[in-house]
PADREN-695490 format. One line per 4 residues: number of its first residue (from 1); their letters; for each residue x, y, z of N, C-alpha, C, O. Coordinates in Angstrom, 1 decimal, decimal comma, padded with zeros to 4 digits. Layout:
NUM	a	X Y Z X Y Z X Y Z X Y Z  ... .
This chain:
1	mtne	015,5 021,1 -014,7 014,8 019,9 -015,3 013,4 020,3 -015,6 012,7 020,9 -014,8  012,9 020,0 -016,8 011,6 020,3 -017,2 010,6 019,3 -016,7 011,0 018,2 -016,3  009,3 019,6 -016,8 008,2 018,6 -016,5 008,4 017,4 -017,3 008,2 016,3 -016,8  008,8 017,6 -018,6 008,9 016,4 -019,4 010,0 015,5 -019,0 009,9 014,3 -019,0 .
5	niqd	011,1 016,1 -018,5 012,2 015,3 -018,0 011,8 014,4 -016,8 012,2 013,3 -016,7  011,0 015,0 -015,9 010,6 014,3 -014,7 009,7 013,1 -015,1 009,9 012,0 -014,7  008,8 013,4 -016,1 007,9 012,4 -016,5 008,7 011,3 -017,2 008,3 010,1 -017,1  009,7 011,6 -018,0 010,5 010,6 -018,7 011,2 009,7 -017,8 011,5 008,6 -018,2 .
9	nyst	011,4 010,1 -016,5 012,0 009,1 -015,6 011,3 007,8 -015,5 011,9 006,8 -015,2  010,0 007,9 -015,8 009,2 006,7 -015,5 008,6 006,1 -016,8 008,1 005,0 -016,8  008,7 006,8 -017,9 008,0 006,4 -019,1 008,5 005,2 -019,8 007,8 004,4 -020,3  009,9 004,9 -019,6 010,5 003,8 -020,3 010,1 002,5 -019,7 009,8 001,5 -020,4 .
13	faek	010,2 002,4 -018,4 010,0 001,1 -017,8 009,2 001,2 -016,5 009,6 000,7 -015,4  008,1 001,9 -016,5 007,3 002,1 -015,3 006,9 000,8 -014,6 007,0 000,7 -013,4  006,5 -000,2 -015,4 006,1 -001,5 -014,8 007,3 -002,1 -014,0 007,1 -002,7 -012,9  008,5 -002,1 -014,6 009,6 -002,7 -013,9 010,1 -001,9 -012,7 010,5 -002,4 -011,7 .
17	ydtl	010,0 -000,6 -012,9 010,4 000,3 -011,8 009,5 000,0 -010,6 009,9 000,1 -009,4  008,2 -000,2 -010,9 007,2 -000,5 -009,8 007,6 -001,7 -009,0 007,2 -001,8 -007,8  008,4 -002,6 -009,5 008,7 -003,8 -008,8 009,9 -003,7 -007,9 010,2 -004,6 -007,1  010,6 -002,5 -007,9 011,8 -002,4 -007,2 011,6 -002,2 -005,7 012,4 -002,7 -004,9 .
21	fndd	010,4 -001,6 -005,3 010,2 -001,3 -003,9 009,7 -002,6 -003,2 008,9 -003,4 -003,8  010,1 -002,8 -002,0 009,7 -003,9 -001,2 008,3 -003,8 -000,7 007,9 -002,7 -000,2  007,5 -004,8 -000,9 006,1 -004,8 -000,4 006,0 -004,5 001,1 005,1 -003,8 001,6  007,0 -004,9 001,9 007,0 -004,7 003,3 007,1 -003,2 003,6 006,5 -002,8 004,6 .
25	myqa	007,8 -002,5 002,8 007,8 -001,0 003,0 006,5 -000,4 002,8 006,1 000,5 003,6  005,7 -000,8 001,8 004,4 -000,2 001,6 003,5 -000,6 002,8 002,7 000,3 003,2  003,6 -001,8 003,3 002,9 -002,1 004,5 003,3 -001,2 005,7 002,4 -000,7 006,5  004,6 -000,9 005,8 005,0 000,0 006,9 004,5 001,4 006,7 004,1 002,1 007,6 .
29	wagy	004,6 001,9 005,4 004,0 003,3 005,1 002,5 003,3 005,5 002,0 004,3 006,1  001,8 002,3 005,1 000,4 002,2 005,4 000,2 002,2 006,9 -000,7 002,9 007,4  001,0 001,5 007,6 000,9 001,5 009,1 001,1 002,9 009,7 000,5 003,3 010,7  002,1 003,6 009,1 002,4 004,9 009,6 001,2 005,8 009,4 000,9 006,6 010,3 .
33	vvdn	000,6 005,7 008,3 -000,6 006,6 008,0 -001,7 006,2 009,0 -002,3 007,1 009,6  -002,0 005,0 009,2 -003,1 004,5 010,1 -002,8 005,0 011,5 -003,7 005,4 012,2  -001,5 005,0 011,9 -001,2 005,4 013,3 -001,3 006,9 013,5 -001,5 007,3 014,7  -001,4 007,7 012,4 -001,4 009,1 012,6 -002,6 009,8 012,0 -002,7 011,0 011,9 .
37	tqtg	-003,6 009,0 011,6 -004,8 009,6 011,0 -006,0 008,8 011,5 -006,0 007,8 012,1  -007,2 009,4 011,1 -008,5 008,7 011,3 -008,9 008,3 009,9 -008,6 009,0 008,9  -009,7 007,3 009,7 -010,1 006,8 008,4 -011,0 008,0 007,8 -011,8 008,6 008,4  -010,7 008,2 006,5 -011,4 009,3 005,8 -010,7 009,5 004,5 -010,1 008,7 003,9 .
41	rild	-010,9 010,8 004,0 -010,3 011,2 002,7 -008,9 011,4 002,8 -008,4 012,0 003,8  -008,1 011,1 001,8 -006,7 011,2 001,8 -006,2 011,4 000,4 -006,7 010,7 -000,5  -005,1 012,2 000,2 -004,5 012,3 -001,1 -003,0 011,7 -001,0 -002,3 012,1 -000,1  -002,7 010,9 -001,9 -001,3 010,3 -002,0 -000,6 011,1 -003,1 -000,8 010,9 -004,3 .
45	lggg	000,3 012,0 -002,7 001,0 012,9 -003,6 002,2 012,2 -004,2 003,1 011,8 -003,4  002,3 012,2 -005,5 003,3 011,4 -006,2 003,2 009,9 -005,9 004,1 009,2 -005,7  001,9 009,5 -005,9 001,6 008,1 -005,4 001,9 007,0 -006,4 001,7 005,9 -006,1  002,4 007,4 -007,6 003,0 006,4 -008,5 002,0 005,3 -008,9 000,9 005,6 -009,3 .
49	agrl	002,4 004,1 -008,7 001,6 002,9 -009,1 000,5 002,5 -008,2 -000,1 001,5 -008,3  000,3 003,3 -007,1 -000,9 003,1 -006,3 -000,8 002,0 -005,3 -001,9 001,6 -004,8  000,3 001,5 -005,0 000,4 000,4 -004,1 000,0 000,8 -002,7 -000,7 000,1 -002,0  000,4 002,0 -002,2 000,0 002,5 -000,9 -001,5 002,8 -001,0 -002,2 002,5 000,0 .
53	avll	-002,0 003,4 -002,0 -003,4 003,7 -002,2 -004,3 002,5 -002,0 -005,3 002,5 -001,4  -003,9 001,4 -002,6 -004,6 000,2 -002,5 -004,7 -000,3 -001,1 -005,8 -000,7 -000,6  -003,6 -000,3 -000,4 -003,5 -000,8 001,0 -004,4 000,1 001,9 -005,1 -000,4 002,7  -004,4 001,4 001,7 -005,2 002,3 002,5 -006,7 002,1 002,1 -007,6 002,2 003,0 .
57	sqkn	-007,0 001,9 000,9 -008,4 001,7 000,5 -008,9 000,4 001,1 -010,1 000,4 001,5  -008,1 -000,6 001,3 -008,5 -001,8 001,9 -008,7 -001,6 003,4 -009,4 -002,4 004,1  -008,2 -000,5 003,9 -008,4 -000,1 005,4 -009,5 001,0 005,5 -009,6 001,6 006,5  -010,3 001,1 004,4 -011,5 002,0 004,4 -011,2 003,4 004,3 -012,0 004,3 004,7 .
61	ysvd	-010,0 003,8 003,8 -009,8 005,2 003,4 -010,3 005,4 002,0 -010,4 004,5 001,2  -010,7 006,7 001,8 -011,1 007,1 000,4 -009,8 007,8 -000,2 -009,5 008,9 000,3  -009,2 007,2 -001,1 -007,8 007,7 -001,5 -007,9 008,2 -003,0 -008,4 007,6 -003,9  -007,3 009,4 -003,1 -007,0 010,0 -004,4 -005,5 009,9 -004,6 -004,7 010,0 -003,7 .
65	vldi	-005,0 009,6 -005,9 -003,6 009,5 -006,2 -003,3 010,6 -007,2 -003,9 010,6 -008,3  -002,3 011,4 -006,9 -001,8 012,4 -007,8 -000,4 012,0 -008,3 000,5 011,7 -007,5  -000,2 012,0 -009,6 001,1 011,6 -010,1 001,3 012,3 -011,5 000,3 012,4 -012,2  002,5 012,6 -011,9 002,7 013,2 -013,2 002,8 012,2 -014,3 002,6 012,6 -015,5 .
69	ssem	003,0 010,9 -014,0 003,2 009,9 -015,0 001,9 009,2 -015,3 001,3 008,5 -014,5  001,5 009,2 -016,6 000,3 008,5 -017,0 000,6 007,0 -017,0 -000,3 006,2 -016,7  001,8 006,6 -017,2 002,2 005,2 -017,1 002,0 004,6 -015,7 001,5 003,5 -015,5  002,5 005,4 -014,7 002,3 005,0 -013,3 000,9 004,9 -012,9 000,5 004,0 -012,2 .
73	lsla	000,1 005,9 -013,4 -001,3 005,9 -013,0 -002,0 004,8 -013,7 -003,0 004,3 -013,1  -001,6 004,4 -014,8 -002,2 003,2 -015,5 -002,0 001,9 -014,6 -002,9 001,1 -014,4  -000,8 001,8 -014,1 -000,5 000,7 -013,2 -001,3 000,8 -011,9 -001,8 -000,2 -011,4  -001,5 002,1 -011,4 -002,3 002,3 -010,2 -003,7 001,8 -010,4 -004,3 001,1 -009,6 .
77	qsha	-004,3 002,1 -011,6 -005,6 001,6 -011,9 -005,7 000,1 -012,0 -006,6 -000,5 -011,5  -004,6 -000,5 -012,6 -004,6 -002,0 -012,7 -004,5 -002,6 -011,3 -005,1 -003,6 -011,0  -003,6 -002,0 -010,4 -003,5 -002,6 -009,0 -004,8 -002,5 -008,3 -005,2 -003,4 -007,5  -005,5 -001,3 -008,5 -006,8 -001,1 -007,8 -007,8 -002,1 -008,3 -008,6 -002,7 -007,5 .
81	ndad	-007,8 -002,3 -009,6 -008,8 -003,3 -010,2 -008,5 -004,7 -009,6 -009,4 -005,5 -009,3  -007,2 -005,1 -009,6 -006,9 -006,4 -009,1 -007,3 -006,6 -007,6 -007,7 -007,7 -007,2  -007,2 -005,5 -006,8 -007,6 -005,6 -005,4 -009,1 -005,3 -005,2 -009,6 -005,4 -004,1  -009,8 -005,0 -006,3 -011,2 -004,7 -006,2 -011,5 -003,5 -005,2 -012,4 -003,6 -004,4 .
85	vdvk	-010,7 -002,4 -005,4 -011,0 -001,2 -004,6 -011,0 000,0 -005,6 -010,6 -000,1 -006,7  -011,6 001,0 -005,1 -011,8 002,3 -005,9 -010,8 003,3 -005,5 -010,7 003,6 -004,3  -010,0 003,8 -006,4 -009,1 005,0 -006,1 -009,4 006,0 -007,2 -009,7 005,6 -008,4  -009,2 007,2 -006,9 -009,4 008,3 -007,9 -008,0 008,8 -008,3 -007,2 009,0 -007,5 .
89	llqa	-007,8 008,9 -009,6 -006,5 009,2 -010,2 -006,5 010,6 -010,8 -007,4 011,0 -011,5  -005,4 011,3 -010,5 -005,2 012,7 -011,0 -003,8 012,8 -011,6 -002,9 012,7 -010,9  -003,8 013,1 -012,9 -002,5 013,3 -013,5 -002,1 014,7 -013,4 -002,8 015,6 -014,1  -001,1 015,1 -012,7 -000,7 016,5 -012,5 000,7 016,5 -011,9 001,2 015,6 -011,4 .
93	dmre	001,3 017,7 -012,1 002,6 018,0 -011,5 002,4 018,4 -010,1 001,6 019,3 -009,8  003,1 017,8 -009,1 002,9 018,1 -007,7 003,3 019,6 -007,4 002,9 020,1 -006,3  004,0 020,2 -008,3 004,4 021,6 -008,1 003,3 022,6 -008,5 003,4 023,8 -008,1  002,3 022,1 -009,3 001,3 023,0 -009,8 000,0 022,3 -010,1 -000,1 021,7 -011,2 .
97	wsdw	-000,9 022,2 -009,2 -002,2 021,6 -009,4 -003,3 022,4 -008,8 -004,2 021,9 -008,2  -003,2 023,8 -009,0 -004,2 024,7 -008,5 -005,6 024,5 -009,0 -006,5 024,8 -008,3  -005,7 023,9 -010,2 -007,0 023,7 -010,8 -007,8 022,6 -010,1 -009,0 022,5 -010,2  -007,1 021,8 -009,3 -007,8 020,8 -008,5 -008,3 021,4 -007,2 -007,5 021,8 -006,4 .
101	qsry	-009,6 021,5 -007,1 -010,3 022,3 -006,1 -010,5 021,5 -004,8 -010,9 022,1 -003,8  -010,3 020,2 -004,7 -010,6 019,4 -003,5 -009,6 019,8 -002,4 -008,4 020,2 -002,6  -010,1 019,7 -001,2 -009,3 019,9 000,1 -009,4 018,6 000,9 -010,4 017,9 000,9  -008,3 018,3 001,6 -008,2 017,1 002,2 -007,8 017,3 003,7 -007,1 018,2 004,1 .
105	ptiv	-008,3 016,4 004,6 -007,8 016,4 006,0 -006,4 015,9 006,1 -005,7 016,3 007,0  -005,9 015,0 005,2 -004,6 014,5 005,2 -004,1 014,4 003,8 -004,7 013,9 002,9  -002,8 014,8 003,6 -002,1 014,6 002,3 -000,8 013,8 002,7 -000,1 014,2 003,7  -000,4 012,8 002,0 000,8 012,0 002,3 001,7 012,0 001,0 001,2 012,2 -000,1 .
109	sfad	003,0 011,8 001,3 003,9 011,6 000,1 005,1 010,8 000,6 005,8 011,3 001,5  005,3 009,6 000,0 006,3 008,7 000,5 007,1 008,2 -000,7 007,0 008,6 -001,8  008,0 007,3 -000,4 008,8 006,5 -001,4 009,6 007,4 -002,3 009,7 007,3 -003,5  010,3 008,4 -001,7 011,2 009,3 -002,4 010,6 010,3 -003,3 011,3 011,0 -004,1 .
113	alny	009,2 010,4 -003,3 008,6 011,3 -004,3 009,1 012,7 -004,2 009,3 013,3 -005,3  009,2 013,2 -003,0 009,7 014,6 -002,9 011,2 014,7 -003,2 011,6 015,8 -003,6  011,9 013,7 -003,0 013,4 013,7 -003,4 013,6 013,8 -004,9 014,7 014,1 -005,3  012,6 013,5 -005,7 012,8 013,5 -007,1 012,6 014,9 -007,7 012,9 015,2 -008,8 .
117	lpnl	012,2 015,9 -006,8 012,1 017,3 -007,2 013,5 017,8 -007,4 014,3 017,6 -006,5  013,8 018,5 -008,5 015,2 018,8 -008,8 015,9 019,8 -007,9 017,1 019,7 -007,6  015,2 020,8 -007,3 015,8 021,8 -006,5 014,9 022,3 -005,4 013,7 021,9 -005,3  015,4 023,2 -004,6 014,6 023,7 -003,4 013,4 024,5 -003,8 012,4 024,4 -003,2 .
121	edfk	013,5 025,2 -004,9 012,4 026,0 -005,4 011,2 025,0 -005,8 010,1 025,4 -005,5  011,5 023,9 -006,4 010,5 022,9 -006,7 009,9 022,3 -005,4 008,7 022,2 -005,4  010,7 022,1 -004,4 010,2 021,5 -003,2 009,3 022,6 -002,5 008,2 022,2 -002,0  009,7 023,8 -002,5 008,8 024,9 -001,9 007,5 025,0 -002,7 006,5 025,2 -002,1 .
125	aaig	007,6 024,9 -004,0 006,3 024,9 -004,8 005,4 023,8 -004,4 004,2 024,0 -004,3  006,0 022,6 -004,2 005,2 021,4 -003,9 004,5 021,5 -002,6 003,3 021,2 -002,4  005,3 021,9 -001,5 004,6 022,0 -000,2 003,7 023,2 -000,1 002,8 023,2 000,7  003,9 024,2 -001,0 002,9 025,3 -001,0 001,6 024,8 -001,6 000,5 025,2 -001,1 .
129	qvhd	001,6 023,9 -002,6 000,4 023,3 -003,1 -000,2 022,4 -002,1 -001,5 022,4 -002,0  000,6 021,7 -001,3 000,0 020,8 -000,3 -000,8 021,7 000,7 -001,9 021,4 001,1  -000,1 022,8 001,2 -000,8 023,7 002,1 -002,1 024,2 001,6 -003,1 024,2 002,3  -002,1 024,6 000,3 -003,3 025,1 -000,3 -004,4 024,1 -000,4 -005,6 024,4 -000,4 .
133	hlet	-004,1 022,8 -000,5 -005,1 021,8 -000,7 -005,4 021,0 000,6 -006,1 020,0 000,6  -004,9 021,5 001,7 -005,3 020,9 003,0 -006,4 021,7 003,6 -006,5 022,9 003,5  -007,3 021,0 004,4 -008,3 021,7 005,2 -007,5 022,4 006,4 -006,4 022,0 006,7  -008,2 023,4 007,0 -007,6 024,0 008,1 -007,3 022,9 009,2 -008,2 022,1 009,5 .
137	dgqf	-006,1 023,0 009,8 -005,7 022,0 010,7 -005,5 020,6 010,1 -005,3 019,6 010,8  -005,5 020,5 008,8 -005,2 019,3 008,1 -003,7 019,0 008,2 -002,9 019,9 008,5  -003,3 017,7 008,0 -001,9 017,4 008,3 -001,2 016,8 007,0 -001,9 016,2 006,1  000,0 017,0 006,9 000,9 016,6 005,8 001,9 015,6 006,4 002,7 015,9 007,3 .
141	lfdv	001,8 014,3 006,0 002,7 013,3 006,4 003,6 012,9 005,2 003,1 012,6 004,1  004,9 013,0 005,4 005,8 012,6 004,2 007,1 012,1 004,8 007,5 012,3 006,0  007,9 011,5 003,9 009,2 011,1 004,3 010,2 011,5 003,1 009,8 011,6 002,0  011,5 011,7 003,5 012,5 012,0 002,5 013,8 011,2 003,0 014,0 010,9 004,2 .
145	itpy	014,6 010,9 002,0 015,9 010,3 002,4 016,8 011,4 002,9 016,7 012,5 002,5  017,7 011,0 003,8 018,5 011,9 004,5 019,9 012,2 003,8 020,3 011,4 002,9  020,6 013,2 004,2 022,0 013,4 003,7 022,9 012,2 004,0 023,7 011,8 003,2  022,6 011,5 005,1 023,4 010,3 005,4 023,2 009,2 004,4 024,1 008,6 004,0 .
149	qinv	021,9 009,0 004,0 021,6 008,0 003,0 022,3 008,3 001,7 022,8 007,4 001,1  022,2 009,6 001,3 022,8 009,9 000,0 024,3 009,9 000,0 024,9 009,4 -000,9  024,9 010,6 001,1 026,4 010,8 001,0 027,2 009,6 001,5 028,4 009,5 001,2  026,5 008,7 002,3 027,3 007,6 002,9 026,8 006,3 002,2 027,5 005,5 001,6 .
153	lynn	025,5 006,0 002,4 025,0 004,7 001,9 024,9 004,6 000,4 025,1 003,5 -000,1  024,7 005,7 -000,2 024,6 005,7 -001,7 025,9 006,0 -002,4 026,0 006,1 -003,6  027,0 006,2 -001,6 028,2 006,6 -002,2 028,8 005,4 -003,0 029,3 004,4 -002,4  028,8 005,5 -004,3 029,3 004,5 -005,2 028,6 003,1 -004,9 029,2 002,1 -004,9 .
157	yyyn	027,3 003,2 -004,6 026,5 002,0 -004,4 026,3 001,2 -005,6 026,2 001,7 -006,7  026,3 -000,1 -005,5 026,2 -001,0 -006,6 025,3 -002,2 -006,2 025,5 -002,8 -005,1  024,3 -002,6 -007,0 023,5 -003,7 -006,8 023,2 -004,4 -008,1 022,8 -003,7 -009,1  023,3 -005,7 -008,1 023,0 -006,5 -009,3 022,1 -007,6 -009,0 022,4 -008,5 -008,1 .
161	nddd	020,9 -007,7 -009,6 020,0 -008,8 -009,4 019,9 -009,6 -010,6 019,3 -009,2 -011,6  020,5 -010,8 -010,6 020,5 -011,7 -011,8 019,7 -013,0 -011,5 020,0 -014,0 -012,1  018,8 -013,0 -010,4 018,1 -014,2 -010,1 017,2 -014,6 -011,2 017,0 -015,8 -011,4  016,6 -013,6 -011,9 015,7 -013,9 -013,0 016,5 -013,7 -014,3 016,7 -012,5 -014,7 .
165	eeni	016,9 -014,7 -015,0 017,8 -014,6 -016,1 017,1 -013,8 -017,3 017,8 -013,4 -018,2  015,8 -013,7 -017,3 015,1 -013,0 -018,4 014,9 -011,6 -018,0 014,4 -010,8 -018,8  015,1 -011,2 -016,8 014,9 -009,8 -016,3 016,1 -009,4 -015,3 015,8 -009,3 -014,1  017,2 -009,2 -015,9 018,4 -008,9 -015,0 018,4 -007,4 -014,8 018,2 -006,6 -015,7 .
169	fmwt	018,6 -007,0 -013,5 018,6 -005,6 -013,1 019,9 -005,2 -012,5 020,5 -005,9 -011,7  020,4 -004,0 -012,9 021,7 -003,5 -012,4 021,4 -002,0 -011,9 020,9 -001,2 -012,7  021,9 -001,7 -010,7 021,7 -000,4 -010,1 023,0 000,1 -009,6 023,6 -000,5 -008,7  023,4 001,2 -010,1 024,7 001,9 -009,7 024,4 003,3 -009,3 023,7 004,0 -010,0 .
173	sypg	024,9 003,8 -008,2 024,7 005,2 -007,7 026,0 006,0 -007,7 027,0 005,4 -007,3  025,9 007,2 -008,1 027,1 008,1 -008,1 026,7 009,5 -007,4 025,5 009,9 -007,4  027,6 010,1 -006,8 027,4 011,5 -006,2 026,9 012,4 -007,3 027,4 012,4 -008,5  025,8 013,2 -007,0 025,3 014,1 -008,0 026,2 015,4 -008,1 027,1 015,5 -007,3 .
177	etsn	025,8 016,3 -008,9 026,5 017,5 -009,2 026,3 018,5 -008,1 027,2 019,4 -007,9  025,2 018,5 -007,4 024,9 019,4 -006,3 025,0 018,7 -004,9 025,0 017,5 -004,8  025,2 019,5 -003,9 025,3 019,0 -002,5 024,1 018,2 -002,2 023,0 018,5 -002,5  024,4 017,1 -001,5 023,3 016,2 -001,0 022,4 015,7 -002,1 021,2 015,6 -002,0 .
181	svdh	023,0 015,3 -003,2 022,3 014,7 -004,3 023,0 013,4 -004,8 024,2 013,2 -004,6  022,2 012,6 -005,5 022,7 011,4 -006,0 022,1 011,1 -007,4 020,9 011,4 -007,6  022,8 010,4 -008,3 022,3 010,0 -009,5 022,3 008,4 -009,5 023,3 007,8 -009,3  021,2 007,8 -009,8 021,0 006,4 -009,9 021,0 006,0 -011,4 020,1 006,4 -012,1 .
185	dlkf	021,9 005,1 -011,8 021,9 004,5 -013,1 021,2 003,2 -013,0 021,8 002,2 -012,5  020,0 003,1 -013,6 019,2 001,9 -013,5 019,1 001,2 -014,9 018,8 001,9 -015,9  019,5 -000,1 -014,9 019,4 -000,8 -016,2 018,7 -002,1 -016,0 019,0 -002,9 -015,1  017,8 -002,4 -016,9 017,1 -003,7 -017,0 017,6 -004,4 -018,3 017,6 -003,8 -019,3 .
189	fvyd	018,0 -005,6 -018,1 018,4 -006,4 -019,3 017,3 -007,4 -019,5 017,1 -008,4 -018,8  016,4 -007,1 -020,5 015,2 -007,9 -020,7 015,3 -008,8 -022,0 015,7 -008,3 -023,1  015,1 -010,1 -021,7 015,2 -011,0 -022,9 014,1 -010,8 -023,9 012,9 -010,7 -023,5  014,4 -010,7 -025,1 013,5 -010,5 -026,2 013,6 -011,7 -027,1 014,6 -011,9 -027,8 .
193	enid	012,6 -012,6 -027,2 012,7 -013,8 -028,0 012,7 -013,5 -029,5 013,1 -014,3 -030,3  012,2 -012,3 -029,9 012,3 -011,9 -031,3 013,7 -011,8 -031,8 013,9 -012,0 -033,0  014,6 -011,4 -031,0 016,0 -011,2 -031,4 016,9 -012,3 -030,7 018,1 -012,3 -031,0  016,3 -013,1 -029,9 017,0 -014,2 -029,2 018,2 -013,5 -028,4 019,3 -014,0 -028,5 .
197	gfki	017,9 -012,4 -027,8 018,9 -011,7 -027,0 018,3 -010,8 -026,0 017,1 -010,7 -025,9  019,2 -009,9 -025,4 018,7 -009,0 -024,4 018,6 -007,6 -024,9 019,5 -007,1 -025,7  017,6 -006,9 -024,5 017,5 -005,4 -024,7 017,8 -004,7 -023,4 017,4 -005,2 -022,3  018,5 -003,6 -023,5 018,8 -002,8 -022,3 017,8 -001,7 -022,2 017,7 -000,8 -023,1 .
201	lrei	017,1 -001,6 -021,0 016,2 -000,5 -020,7 017,0 000,3 -019,6 017,3 -000,2 -018,5  017,3 001,6 -019,9 018,2 002,3 -019,0 017,6 003,7 -018,7 017,1 004,4 -019,6  017,7 004,1 -017,4 017,3 005,5 -017,1 018,2 006,0 -016,0 018,7 005,2 -015,2  018,4 007,3 -015,9 019,2 007,9 -014,9 018,2 008,7 -014,0 017,5 009,6 -014,5 .
205	hheq	018,1 008,4 -012,7 017,2 009,0 -011,8 018,1 009,9 -010,8 019,0 009,4 -010,2  017,6 011,2 -010,7 018,3 012,1 -009,8 017,5 012,3 -008,6 016,3 012,6 -008,6  018,2 012,2 -007,4 017,5 012,5 -006,1 018,3 013,6 -005,4 019,5 013,7 -005,4  017,5 014,4 -004,7 018,0 015,6 -004,0 017,4 015,6 -002,6 016,2 015,5 -002,4 .
209	tyal	018,3 015,9 -001,6 017,8 016,1 -000,2 018,5 017,3 000,3 019,3 017,9 -000,3  018,1 017,7 001,6 018,6 018,9 002,2 018,8 018,6 003,7 018,4 017,5 004,2  019,5 019,5 004,4 019,6 019,4 005,8 018,3 019,5 006,5 017,3 020,0 006,0  018,2 018,9 007,7 017,0 018,8 008,4 016,4 020,2 008,7 015,2 020,5 008,6 .
213	tvyq	017,3 021,2 009,0 016,9 022,5 009,3 016,3 023,2 008,1 015,4 024,1 008,2  016,7 022,8 006,9 016,1 023,4 005,7 014,6 022,9 005,5 013,7 023,7 005,3  014,4 021,6 005,7 013,0 021,1 005,7 012,1 021,8 006,7 011,0 022,3 006,4  012,6 021,9 007,9 011,9 022,5 009,0 011,6 024,0 008,7 010,4 024,5 008,9 .
217	rele	012,6 024,7 008,2 012,4 026,2 007,9 011,4 026,3 006,7 010,5 027,2 006,8  011,5 025,5 005,7 010,6 025,7 004,6 009,1 025,3 004,9 008,2 025,9 004,4  008,9 024,3 005,8 007,6 024,0 006,2 007,0 025,1 007,0 005,8 025,4 006,8  007,8 025,7 007,9 007,3 026,9 008,7 006,9 028,0 007,7 005,9 028,7 007,9 .
221	lagf	007,8 028,3 006,8 007,5 029,4 005,9 006,3 029,2 005,0 005,6 030,1 004,6  006,0 027,9 004,7 004,8 027,6 003,9 003,5 027,6 004,7 002,5 027,6 004,1  003,6 027,8 006,0 002,4 027,9 006,8 002,1 026,7 007,6 000,9 026,4 007,9  003,1 025,8 008,0 002,8 024,7 008,8 003,3 024,9 010,2 004,2 025,7 010,5 .
225	kdit	002,7 024,2 011,1 003,0 024,3 012,5 003,1 022,8 013,1 002,9 021,8 012,4  003,5 022,7 014,4 003,5 021,4 015,0 004,3 020,4 014,2 003,8 019,3 014,0  005,5 020,8 013,7 006,3 019,9 012,9 007,1 019,0 013,7 007,9 019,4 014,6  006,9 017,7 013,5 007,6 016,6 014,2 008,4 015,8 013,2 007,9 015,6 012,1 .
229	vsad	009,5 015,2 013,6 010,3 014,4 012,8 010,7 013,1 013,5 011,1 013,2 014,7  010,6 012,0 012,8 010,9 010,7 013,5 011,7 009,9 012,5 011,9 010,2 011,3  012,1 008,7 013,0 012,7 007,7 012,1 012,0 006,4 012,2 011,1 006,2 013,0  012,3 005,5 011,2 011,7 004,1 011,2 010,2 004,1 011,3 009,6 003,5 012,2 .
233	fgqh	009,6 004,8 010,3 008,1 004,9 010,2 007,5 005,4 011,5 006,5 004,8 012,0  008,1 006,4 012,1 007,6 007,0 013,3 007,8 006,2 014,6 007,3 006,6 015,7  008,6 005,2 014,6 008,8 004,3 015,7 010,0 004,8 016,6 010,0 004,4 017,8  010,9 005,6 016,1 012,1 005,9 016,9 012,5 007,4 016,7 012,0 008,0 015,7 .
237	dine	013,3 007,9 017,5 013,8 009,3 017,4 014,9 009,2 016,3 015,5 008,2 016,0  015,2 010,4 015,7 016,2 010,4 014,6 017,6 010,5 015,3 017,7 010,9 016,4  018,6 010,1 014,5 020,0 010,3 015,0 020,8 010,6 013,7 020,3 010,7 012,6  022,2 010,6 013,9 023,1 010,9 012,8 023,1 009,9 011,7 023,6 010,2 010,6 .
241	tter	022,6 008,7 012,0 022,6 007,6 010,9 021,2 007,3 010,5 021,0 006,2 009,8  020,3 008,1 010,7 018,9 007,9 010,2 018,9 008,0 008,7 019,5 008,9 008,1  018,3 007,0 008,1 018,3 006,9 006,6 017,1 007,7 006,0 017,2 008,1 004,8  016,0 007,8 006,7 014,8 008,4 006,2 014,1 009,1 007,3 013,8 008,6 008,3 .
245	wffr	013,8 010,4 007,0 013,1 011,2 008,0 011,6 011,2 007,7 011,2 011,3 006,6  010,8 011,0 008,8 009,4 011,0 008,6 008,8 012,3 009,3 009,1 012,5 010,5  008,1 013,1 008,5 007,6 014,4 009,0 006,1 014,3 009,1 005,4 013,7 008,4  005,7 015,0 010,2 004,2 015,3 010,3 004,1 016,8 010,6 004,8 017,3 011,5 .
249	avkv	003,3 017,5 009,7 003,2 018,9 009,9 001,7 019,3 009,7 001,0 018,7 008,9  001,3 020,3 010,5 -000,2 020,6 010,5 -000,3 022,0 009,9 000,5 022,9 010,1  -001,4 022,2 009,0 -001,6 023,4 008,4 -002,2 024,4 009,4 -003,1 024,1 010,2  -001,6 025,6 009,4 -002,1 026,7 010,3 -003,5 027,1 009,8 -004,1 028,0 010,4 .
């Protein structure tokens, strides 16, 4: 998958995609960050529409947002303006942003951002960039969906939201072509008064995850230590039905 393909995932309906995540989850992600950091500078990697960045800014963090999508970053700026907070925006590919010279005490990445990387080489490139942009003893906080989430909960998953007759949403998930992957078929049926009918906005989103041992191995190879894994936003130990792993790793 090319850089352009990743960016195209969001270009068609960034604003509508932004509405899919539950606000309570962003509050929980913000709480996880607060519980594991001190107030200061932070980078949200793949931060999308900036909802987490706004919440952290309101808690006196100085937040930069990196994302490949200009449409998502435009939404991030709009959300920041609405909340009357300052966030710094950087449009870049999380696999290659060496030109950005800043170093951070904390880098975070949530909301499936790393699962959207097409393959393991891309994941390795991304965490290598994270390592390069952390201060010594800086920490990387991130989460990923688990093989259980992909292979069991997303197995032929279907969701239809027709509560708003002018913005009907349909989400269907299918097993991907590679192990521990899933393809999401997302459709919005948007009423257009110019044609007195509905237009279909459709995108296919691919997500990829790996075994826990793979994540742990690649973090160690990238130069991280003190790697811990938890569930439920750091509140519980992981088990065989954990849907999302939360990682904390420290730069050597």
